[in-house]
MIBASE-145467 format. One record per residue: residue in one letter; z, y, x of N, C-alpha, C in turn. Coordinates in steps of 0.001 Angstrom, whole numbers, plus 500000, padded with zeros to 6 digits. Layout:
N
aZYXZYXZYX
...
//
This chain:
83
g722372901710606404723707901919606379724393902917606714
v725611903559606325726172904952606414725794905464608014
k725850904661609233725579904970610428724036905677610578
k723096904790610059721878905445609871721605906326609300
d722174906502608291722013907355607292722328908826607737
v723502908916608490723904909792609587723357910410610511
q722817909353611024721704909573612169720466909884611358
e719981909453610574718400910074610649718577911352609755
s720117911898609262719891913150608712719863914212609466
a720631913500611073720968914695612174719351915074612647
i718684913952612706717480913733612849716508915004612045
v716728914663610758716065915685609799716391917252610501
n717515917516610519718124918418610782717542919339612095
g717706918601612988716985919119614311715183919532614143
r714632918558612989713125918677613157712945919641612293
t714060920189611747713773921173610425714183922723611074
q714902922303612443715125923593613363713839924026613893
f713575922828614625712274923323615753710867923478614821
t711028922775613880709885923335612906709863924967612663
r711109925393612130711596926827611858711415927466613066
f711610927026614542711664927870615854709813927860615883
g708916926852615401707448927174615717706977928006614810
d707042928082613645706922929046612823707117930533613352
e708128930929613817708538932046614046707996932349615583
l707369931296616519706404931629617484705107931881617167
r704864931237615770703853931745615264703467933010614935
h704757933796614335705138934813613882705054935590615266
g705267935739616558705453936296617481706692936395617991
e707676935973617311709145935999617379709413935577619031
k710487936431619714710441935624621184711773935417620834
h712387934420621623713867933711621588714294933511622923
s715602933352622960716396933114624659715825932320624593
k716234931489626189716165930579627061716965929635626428
d718372929923625847719018928801625539718621928560623996
h717899929353623214717160928435622028716544927745622364
y714998928092623131714497927350623603714928925832624232
d715928926042625036716724924894625674717332923709624570
q717632924449623380718320923399622175717293923208621577
t715929923780621597715130923528620908714384922322621214
m714260922035622605713572921547623476714557919629623536
l715798919707623485716647918494623341716493918191621748
n716367918981621023715749918579619266714480917741619329
i713538918283619962712350917585620079712331916395620681
t713199916341622214713209915149622871713959914061621712
k715050914330621419716017913539620582714823913140619064
y714119913978618673713358913384617852712538912561618035
e711643912817619150710634912128619950711315910379619795
h712137910430620118712448909697620875713225908464619708
y714025909202618717714325908504617178712817907960616785
c711908908555616824710532908105616276710072906980616606
q709971907048618354709853905793618842710277904444618478
e711946904633618403712831903612618069712818903232616645
h712067904613615811711763904019614359710327904314613950
p709642903376613824708326903536613763708021903484612074
d709179903138611508709008903466609991709500904813609098
f709807905498610177710440906827610104708955907918609985
a709204908718608791707521909466608234707535910773609898
n706499910494610394706614911849611647705062912537611880
d704717912308610861703171912921610672703038914469611199
v704226915213610442703746916722610762704473917223611638
t704911916829612671705409917958613182704732917664615203
e704080916897615336703409916591616645702538918013617281
a701970918466616358701238919839616678702077921098616744
t703591920979616104704441921805616386705140921594617913
a705434920461618213706119920244619233705529920522620075
k703903920462620524703215920380621569703057922346621648
l703073922861620379702872924082620795704254924953621626
i705691924154621128706382924953621426706899924473622912
k706298923330623234706329922871624836705908923854625909
r704317923984625226703681925148626185703957926366626161
d704334927098624861704794928228625112706294928352626252
y706956926745626001708007927161626701707981926924628321
q706991926265628629706354926416629987705772927871630269
k704904928134629739704124929695629747705933930680630585
r706527930292629574707860931650629409708455931026630870
l709107930192631322709488929304631949708969929832633265
e707437929745633648706732930271634730706740931842634900
s706983932523633877706706934015633852708294934500633422
n709267933961633261710789933908633191710727935150631851
d709766934966630515709824935733629604710326935533628442
f711437935452628457712543934825627473713259936597626890
l713836936260625789714438937302624961716036937389625723
e716305938441626398717555938431626815718881938526626125
//
């Protein structure tokens, strides 16, 4: 229905944001802690959605999500975020 379409569209938009963020990390761009926090929320929402909707295509993002999570943890420990 419409509700599912709207929800799925929001999930796809979140996925687009965090995959772009992952590309930026791979190119050496730094980000603010707020940007990381929003990206981490998007990843969490996306992963929960995929768990609840096993028919939703999810093959392409796992490596990117892991990269972002590792980088986020490293930067938290060293407080190395863009000001």
